[in-house]
Structure formats: structure tokens, C-alpha cells
C-alpha positions in Angstrom: 35.7 -10.9 -67.5 37.7 -10.5 -64.3 35.7 -7.4 -63.4 32.5 -9.3 -63.8 33.7 -12.1 -61.6 34.8 -9.6 -58.9 31.3 -7.9 -59.1 29.6 -11.3 -58.7 31.9 -12.0 -55.7 31.0 -8.7 -54.1 27.3 -9.3 -54.6 27.6 -12.8 -53.2 29.5 -11.5 -50.2 26.9 -8.8 -49.6 24.1 -11.4 -49.7 25.9 -13.6 -47.2 26.5 -10.6 -44.9 22.8 -9.6 -45.2 21.8 -13.2 -44.4 24.1 -13.2 -41.4 22.8 -9.8 -40.2 19.2 -10.9 -40.5 19.9 -14.1 -38.8 21.7 -12.4 -36.0 18.9 -9.9 -35.6 16.3 -12.7 -35.5 18.5 -14.6 -32.9 18.7 -11.5 -30.7 15.0 -10.9 -31.0 14.4 -14.5 -30.1 16.7 -14.3 -27.1 15.1 -11.1 -25.9 11.7 -12.7 -26.2 12.9 -15.8 -24.2 14.5 -13.5 -21.6 11.2 -11.6 -21.2 9.2 -14.8 -20.9 11.8 -16.1 -18.4 11.4 -12.9 -16.3 7.7 -13.1 -16.4 7.7 -16.8 -15.5 10.1 -16.1 -12.6 8.0 -13.3 -11.3 4.9 -15.5 -11.4 6.7 -18.3 -9.6 7.9 -15.8 -7.0 4.3 -14.5 -6.5 2.9 -18.1 -6.2 5.7 -19.0 -3.7 4.9 -15.8 -1.7 1.2 -16.9 -1.5 2.3 -20.4 -0.3 4.5 -19.0 2.4 1.7 -16.7 3.5 -0.7 -19.6 3.7 1.8 -21.6 5.7 2.3 -18.8 8.2 -1.5 -18.4 8.5 -1.8 -22.1 9.2 0.7 -21.9 12.1 -1.3 -19.0 13.5 -4.5 -21.0 13.3 -3.0 -24.1 14.8 -1.8 -22.0 17.8 -5.4 -21.2 18.6 -6.3 -24.8 18.8 -3.5 -26.0 21.2 -3.6 -25.9 25.0 0.0 -26.9 25.5 2.7 -24.3 26.2 5.6 -26.4 24.9 3.9 -27.1 21.6 2.8 -23.5 21.2 6.4 -22.4 21.6 7.5 -24.8 18.9 4.8 -23.6 16.5 5.8 -20.0 17.2 9.4 -20.9 16.4 8.5 -22.5 13.1 6.2 -19.7 12.2 9.0 -17.2 12.8 11.2 -19.2 10.5 8.5 -19.1 7.9 8.2 -15.4 8.3 11.9 -14.8 8.0 12.0 -16.7 4.7 8.8 -14.9 3.6 10.6 -11.6 4.2 13.7 -12.7 2.3 11.4 -13.8 -0.6 10.0 -10.2 -0.7 13.5 -8.8 -1.3 15.0 -11.4 -3.5 15.1 -10.4 -7.2 12.9 -12.5 -9.5 15.9 -13.1 -11.7 17.7 -14.8 -8.9 16.6 -18.3 -9.9 19.1 -20.1 -7.7 17.8 -18.5 -4.5 14.1 -18.9 -5.5 14.7 -22.6 -6.1 16.3 -22.8 -2.7 13.3 -21.1 -1.1 11.0 -23.6 -2.9 13.0 -26.5 -1.4 12.8 -24.8 2.0 9.1 -24.6 1.6 8.8 -28.3 1.0 10.9 -28.9 4.1 8.7 -26.6 6.1 5.5 -28.4 4.9 7.0 -31.7 6.0 7.6 -30.2 9.5 4.0 -28.8 9.4 2.7 -32.3 8.7 4.6 -33.6 11.8 3.0 -30.9 13.9 -0.4 -31.7 12.4 0.0 -35.3 13.6 1.0 -34.1 17.0 -1.9 -31.8 17.3 -4.3 -34.5 16.1 -3.0 -36.8 18.8 -3.2 -34.2 21.4 -6.8 -33.3 20.5 -7.9 -37.0 20.5 -6.4 -37.3 24.0 -8.0 -34.1 25.2 -11.4 -35.2 23.9 -11.4 -37.9 26.5 -10.7 -35.5 29.4 -13.2 -32.5 29.6 -15.9 -30.7 27.7 -13.6 -27.7 27.5 -11.0 -29.7 25.5 -13.8 -30.8 23.1 -14.6 -27.2 22.5 -11.0 -26.5 21.7 -11.1 -29.3 19.2 -14.2 -27.8 17.6 -12.4 -24.5 17.3 -9.5 -26.2 15.6 -11.7 -27.8 13.0 -13.4 -24.5 12.4 -10.1 -22.7 12.1 -8.8 -25.4 9.6 -11.9 -24.9 7.4 -11.7 -21.1 7.4 -7.9 -20.6 7.0 -8.2 -20.4 3.2 -10.9 -17.8 3.4 -9.0 -15.8 6.1 -6.0 -15.7 3.8 -8.1 -14.3 0.9 -9.8 -11.8 3.1 -6.7 -10.6 5.0 -5.7 -8.0 2.3 -9.3 -6.7 2.1 -9.6 -6.4 5.8 -6.3 -4.5 6.1 -7.4 -2.1 3.4 -10.7 -1.6 5.1 -9.1 -0.9 8.4 -6.7 1.6 6.9 -9.6 3.4 5.2 -11.7 3.4 8.3 -8.9 4.9 10.4 -8.5 7.9 8.1 -9.6 11.3 9.4 -12.6 12.9 7.7 -13.7 16.5 7.7 -17.3 17.7 7.5 -19.4 20.9 7.6 -16.7 22.8 5.7 -17.4 26.5 5.2 -15.3 29.4 3.9 -15.8 32.8 5.5 -14.3 36.1 4.3 -13.4 38.5 7.1 -12.5 42.2 7.0 -9.9 44.0 9.2 -12.4 44.1 12.1 -13.0 40.4 11.8 -16.5 40.9 10.5 -17.8 38.8 7.6 -17.8 40.5 4.2 -18.7 39.6 0.7 -16.4 42.1 -0.9 -13.2 40.9 -2.4 -11.4 44.2 -1.8 -12.5 44.3 1.8 -11.3 40.8 2.6 -8.5 40.7 5.1 -8.6 37.1 6.1 -10.1 33.9 4.8 -11.4 31.5 7.5 -11.8 27.8 6.6 -14.1 26.4 9.2 -14.8 22.6 9.5 -15.2 19.7 11.9 -12.8 16.7 12.2 -15.3 13.9 12.6 -15.2 11.4 15.5 -13.2 8.3 14.6 -12.4 5.8 17.3 -10.3 3.7 14.9 -7.9 6.6 14.1 -4.6 6.7 15.9 -4.8 9.4 18.5 -2.1 12.0 19.1 -0.8 15.1 17.4 -2.2 15.7 13.9 -1.3 18.4 11.4 -4.1 19.7 9.3 -3.1 21.3 6.0 -5.2 23.5 3.7 -4.6 24.4 0.0 -6.5 27.3 -1.4 -6.5 27.2 -5.2 -7.3 30.3 -7.2 -9.5 30.4 -10.3 -6.3 30.2 -12.4 -5.3 27.0 -10.6 -2.4 28.6 -8.8 -2.2 27.9 -5.0 -2.0 30.6 -2.4 1.3 30.2 -0.5 3.4 32.3 1.7 6.6 30.4 0.7 7.2 27.8 -2.0 9.2 25.9 0.7 5.9 25.2 2.5 5.3 21.6 1.3 3.9 18.3 2.6 3.8 14.8 1.2 0.7 13.7 -0.7 0.6 10.6 -2.9 4.4 10.3 -2.8 4.8 13.9 -4.0 5.8 17.1 -2.3 3.0 19.7 -2.8 2.5 23.2 -1.5 0.1 24.2 1.3 -1.5 27.5 2.1 -1.7 27.1 5.9 -1.6 24.5 8.5 -2.5 23.9 12.2 -1.5 21.1 14.6 -4.0 19.6 17.0 -4.1 16.9 19.7 -6.6 14.4 18.3 -8.3 12.0 20.7 -10.7 10.3 18.4 -13.6 12.6 19.3 -15.2 15.3 17.1 -13.0 18.3 16.8 -14.3 21.6 15.4 -11.6 24.0 14.2 -10.6 26.8 11.9 -7.6 27.6 9.8 -6.9 31.2 8.5 -5.3 32.6 5.5 -4.0 36.2 5.9 -4.7 38.0 2.6 -1.5 39.9 1.4 -2.0 39.6 -2.3 -4.5 40.5 -5.0 -7.5 38.2 -5.1 -9.1 37.8 -8.5 -12.9 37.2 -8.6 -14.0 33.7 -9.5 -14.4 30.2 -8.0 -11.8 29.1 -5.5 -11.2 25.6 -4.1 -10.0 24.6 -0.7 -8.7 21.1 0.0 -8.0 19.7 3.5 -5.3 17.1 4.2 -4.1 15.1 7.2 -1.8 12.1 7.6 -1.1 12.1 3.8 -4.8 11.9 2.9 -7.2 14.4 1.5 -10.0 14.6 4.1 -12.3 17.2 2.5 -12.9 19.8 -0.2 -15.0 22.9 -0.7 -15.6 25.3 -3.6 -16.4 29.0 -2.8 -17.0 32.1 -4.9 -15.3 35.5 -4.5 -17.1 38.4 -6.2 -16.2 42.0 -6.7 
């Protein structure tokens, strides 16, 4: 009888332990879910707060365009710099730092109150200026236009920045690959090829930053291996270090620039389709396939 009672006690204890274990697991899962939801919510709040700071900074920029008063412009610039400092801090603060995020939300409310005071000052100044000259009435019209378009400018700013970056990238055209023998004559024989010339034009681009540019080429064999003189010859592309076959530095002025880069053949070249890629400023600016036959 005593053994049966002990067995029942063990079974009951095991059941209680199982219930506690399941309960603890459920509680942990629930807490993890809550923490994940909290992090997502905090990240969303941070993003929304960043948008509001950005809008406020844009508003100050717009208001400066409508004011013809050096003293008031200086005050607006000072407040805008304060907004931008807090905006920069918001970019670096962790989304889990709820205390600082809440403080930045309160700071935003204070800044908006200050903004309202400046709006009242600007309105008063514009009403006074309307009575003076036609020039001041034009300024007032610009202010009204700026106030109506600020929201649109904020939305288009990111698109415009991306467009400018893409427009300023270099681009190569008229890419051709020529095989040369030891006498620098063209050849179509693989075993006679002493040099490979990659000839192309860097197109005119007045939006690109002028100055020294390094142009890289990568010659990829039919087996996808890259022709290199040294595995240490690398450059950065899409946040990775990749090998290049050859390079050449030029002084780019924004005008069209015809050029060539050569590969000195010192290895066995297999027949097949090769690919040459051109790079500059971390961007791929051109590509060309070419065939080497026996």
C-alpha cells in the first residue's frame, strides 16, 4: 500500500512539474512576443519622430526664404540648427532607449511651440511689409507658396537625392575589346594574342564630380575566374572587396574622355566567351562580352 501511495505521489509531482514547465515556457514565449512587439513599436515611433523632425527642419528652411529681416533669419537658423542636432541624435539613439526617445518627443513639442511663435512673428512682419512695397508683397506670395509646397518637398527630397546621385555616376559607351599580337597588330588567334585592349569612352557628364578618377576593369574567363596579376589587387564594390584585372587613373573634367586599358597576356587563354566589366567610383559603368576562338 505504501509503495502505491509513493507511486501516486511521484506521478502527481511529475504532473505538477510538467504544468509548471509548460506554464514557464508559455510565459517566456509571451514575454518574448511582447518584447518583439515593443521593439517594433519603438522602431516605428522612432521613424515617425524622425519624419517629424525632418519636416520641422524643412519648415525652418522654407520660412527663411520668406523673410527679409537679418535678425529674424539668424534666429530661424539657430532654431533650425537645434532641430538638426536633435535630429542627428535621434539617428544614433537605439530604438530600445525609450527614455531618451520620450525626451526627444517632448523636445519636439517644445520646438513646435517655438515654431508657432516664429510663425506669428513672420505673419506680423509680412502684413507690415505688404503695406510698404510691391517687392514685399512678392515675398509674401513666395512664403505662401513655400508653405503650401513644404509637404511635397519633404516627400520628394529623398527621390531627388537619389536621382542626383544616379545622374552624377560615370557611364562608359562604345566598349570594344581588341586582341593584339606582339607587334601590336590585331589578331583573331588566341595563341597569337599578346595583349587585350579594352577600348571605350567615358561619357560627358557635367553633374559628375571632376577630378582624378580610377577606372577598373575585370576580365572574366569562360570558367568565371577573373584574370588577375595578384590576388591583392582589389577595390570596393557594393561593400565588398573584389579583384580587378587592370586599372588606369585619369583626370576627369566632365567632358567626354576616350581611353583604353590593356591586359598583358601571361597565362593560357581558353577559347570561349569572356566578359569585361568596367568600374569607377564604386559603380559598374559598363559591360562587354567578347569571344576568343582558337
